[in-house]
N, C-alpha and C positions, 0 to 999 in steps of 0.2 A: 741778372743782368743789371747793369746801371739804368738810372731813370733817362738818361741820355740815350742809350740803346735802345730801351722799351720804347721811347717816343718815336725813334727812327724806324723801329720795326713795326709800329701800330701804323704810322702813317703810310708805310708802303703796304701794308696790308688792306688799309682802308682804301687807299687807291685802287688795289686789285679787285676787290669788290664791287667798287662803285663803277669802275670801267667795265668789268666782265674779262677784259685780257689787258692788262696794265701796257704791255708792249705795243699792242696793235693799236690800242684806243688813245695813248697819250698824246699823239700826234704832235711831237714838240720836232717840227721840220723847219728850219731856219728861213727866214725871207730875207734876210741881213748879214752882214758878216759876223763872225763870232770870234771871241779872242780867248786866248791862252794867256794868262798872267804868269810869268816864271820870275820868281824872286830873286835870280841869279844872272850874271851876265853871261852872253854867248861866251861858246868854249867849253861847256861842262856838260856832263850827262843829262841834268834835269831839260838844258836848252836843246841838245841832240835828239832825245826822246820826244820832247814836244812838237818838234818840227816834224818828224815821222808821224807822229798820230795826226797831227792837224792836216798835213797833206793828205792821209788817206779820209779823214773826217770832210776834208773840202771834195774829194771826189764822191764820196757817200751822199752828202747834203747839196750838192752843187751851189754851196756857198763857199765864199774865202773862209778859212779860219788862221786868223793872224796870231803868231806869237809875239808877246810884250815882255820885253825884258826891263824890270825894275827893280835893281839890285840894291842891297844894304842892309847892315845890322843882321848879318847871319841870316838872311832871308826874312825877316821881321817885316821890313818896309814893303816889299811887294806884295806880302801875303795880308797884310792890315789895308793897302789900299785895295787889295781885290775883294774882300770881305764888304766892302763898302759900295761896291757896283749893285746896279740894279738885279733883283733876284727872279731872273726870267729865263736863266738859260744860255744868255748870249754872253756871258762873263764866266770861264772857269779859271781854276788856278791851279798851279801845280801844290799839290799838298805833300810837301816834303818830311820825311822821317825826322831830321834834326829840327827843323822848324816847329813840328806839331807836338812832338813827345820829349824833347831835350831842351830848347830853348825856356819853355815855360817855368822851370827850374831854375834857369840863369838870371833870366831879366824879371825886373820887376813890372815892367809896364811893355809888352810888345806892342800893343796897339789895338790887339784883339783876343779873344777869349777862343782857343781850339775848340771846345765844346759847345759853346753858346753861338758862335759866330759863322761855323762853316758846317756845311752838309756833306760828306763824304759820298764820293760817286764811285768811283772804282780804283783799287790798285792797279797801276800799270807795271811796274817791274821790281823786283827785288834781288839782290846781289850783295857780295860782301865788299868792304872797303880794302884797299891795298896801301901799304906802307912802301914808299919808294924813296930813292936817296940820290943825290948827286955822285958821281963815279968818284970825287974826291973824299968821301965819307969812308974810313977805314974798318968797314964792317960790311958783311956779306949776308950776315943771316941775324937773328934777333937775340940769340946769344950773345953774338961779338956787340951788336949793337947797346945791349944792356951792360957788358964790360965797359965799351969806351963812353957810355953816358956817367957811369959810376966814377971812372977815372977823371973825367973832365965836367964836373957838375955844373949846371948851369950854362955851359960853353955852346952845345948843340942845341940848334933850335929847329922845330919843325912848323910847317905851314898846314892850315885847312881854311875852307871856306865854308864851313857850316859847322855846328856844335855836333853832330852825330861822329864826324871823323875826329872833332876835337876830343870827344869823350873817350874814343878808341886809345887814343896816346895817354890820356890822362888816367884811364885804368892799368896801361901799361905802368906807368909810373908808379900809382897807387901799389901795384901787386909787386913790383921789384925794388920799390924804393930809388928810383932813379929820377935825374931831374934833368927836364930839357925845358927850354923856353919856347913858349906858343907866339906865333906870327899869325894873326887873323887877316884873310882876305875876303873880298866881297864876292869872289868867284873862283872858280877852279882855273878859268884860262889865265888870270894875272897869276896866280899861284904858281902855275906850272911854269910860266915865262921866268920866275924869279929863280925856281928851282933849277931850270936849264942854265941860266947864268951864274949859277952858284951863289947866289945872295941868300939863300937859305938852304939847309942841310938835309931835310927831309919833307916829306909832303904826305898826308893821307888823302887819299881821293877816291873816286870811283874808277873802275878799269878803265871806263871810256875816255877819260882824261889824259892817261898815262902810257897807255898800252904801246902806242906807235913809237914812244921814246924810250921804252924799255926794248922794244925789238930792235930799234935802231943801235942801242948801247949807250944812248946819250944819258938814262937812266939805270938804275938798278932796282929790281924789286925786291924787297926784303921779306914781306911776308903778307898772306891775305888773312883780314881779321874774319874768318869764316870756317865754314867744316869742309866746305866743297871747293874743288879747283875750279878754275876760270879757264874757257878755252882760249881766250886770246892773251891768256899770261901762262903759257905751258911750262912746266916745271916749278912754278912758283909754289913755296909750301905754305900749308894752312897754318893756322895758330897750333893746330892739335899737332901736325908733323913740325912744327918747331918748338914742341914741349910747353907750351902756354895755354891750356885747355880753357883757362878763365877767360881766354879774349877770342875763344872760337864762336861765340854766338852774339856778333855785333852785327846784324842786318841792316842794309839801307835798302829803303824803298821808297820808290816815287808812286804817286798816286794822282788823282784830279779829283778837286773838289769844287762847290759853288758856295755862294752866300746861303747862309741858314735859311732864310726864307723862301727858297725856291721851292715850288711845289713839289710834291713827291711824284707825282706822275712825269715831271721833267726829270728829276733825278734817275727815275725808273728807265726813261725813253735813253737819255745820255748813257747811262751805264749799259744798258744793251745795246748802243750804236759803239761804244768804246771798245766793249769786249768783243764785238764783231770785227773791228779793226785789228785788235789785239791776237785774236784766231787765225788771222789771214796768216798763211805759211810765210809768205815773202816779207811781211812785216817782223813775223818773229824772227826771221833770218837777218833782217838790217839791225833789229834790236841785238840779237846775238853777236853781230859783227862789232859792236860797240863794247862788248864784255858784261852786257847786261843781260837780265833774263826777264821775257814778258811772264807777267803773272795777274791776270785778272781774276777778279773777284766780285761777289755781290757788294751793293752799298755797306749792308749789315755786316758782313766778315770784315770789311776795311775799316769800319767804324769799332767793331770789337777789336782788330789789330793797334789801331791808333791809342785805343784805352789801354790796352793791356801793354803795349810799349812806354806810354807814358808814365803807368803806375812803376814800371819796371826801372827804367831809367833815373825817374825820382827817388827811389829807394837807393840805388848806386851812389847818386850824386850826394846825398845825403850822407851816406856811410864813408865815402871817399873824401868829403869834404871838399868838393869841388867847386870853385867859385867863377862866376863869368868874368869876362875881361872888361 
């Protein structure tokens, strides 16, 4: 266990013994509005999930929980802003897989350190990315897309709104020798609009952002970068089904975190309340309807996943020679 994880675990254990019962005694009961900072614009999965959680926390706490969108720099701007807020539990931030585990290997200065400046609270969802195409793209599966990309090197482009989705396609390029051009977006909403308009050819996103357009036939789904199917995208092959096992374990997750100096008892109470919301059957269904999977954890388990994915993506990025835009 790393020093970072040991310190988190020790703080939580200490808080438990000092209080006798950490959840009962933490007594974090907001008396003023609480913010959730989302480092991406409205229209994407992070925004949609945050609003579901915020609504139910509002009911639980009898205090307004407000979602504030602060987009830019692949999620770095909003996350950096949130880390500098008072460490009192009244400001949470979306902890995004790409921002915390991929961006540090691609950006020299993100404005924050994912291990020094945040305290993980809870994972909220975990799901695969999906690769979708404009109907004009002459490929209906990943094999056909590989052939098309090789026949037109550098001519096809793909959009992404975070470094996690970007990494999925960069690994596809690395494993196949294909050449596609990357177009960065501040959020999934603007990227989907451009894809629907034919301004870009492909997009990697979470199912939330594109499922309705796939269902209507306005977009076509090529592959899921995961091992399991997604209910809102029936029939879409996984990377294993498509014959690309190296691309089958690229999970996307969203969580909630707070500034690092937030007291451990507050982190524990927030974790308890967030997990209570995520275990509600109605909330689970609403999240599932988005194409996402509710996936609550303890703060320590979430911290371990962040460290594990950080190390993993760092090794892959170095091996593939992937550079930030």
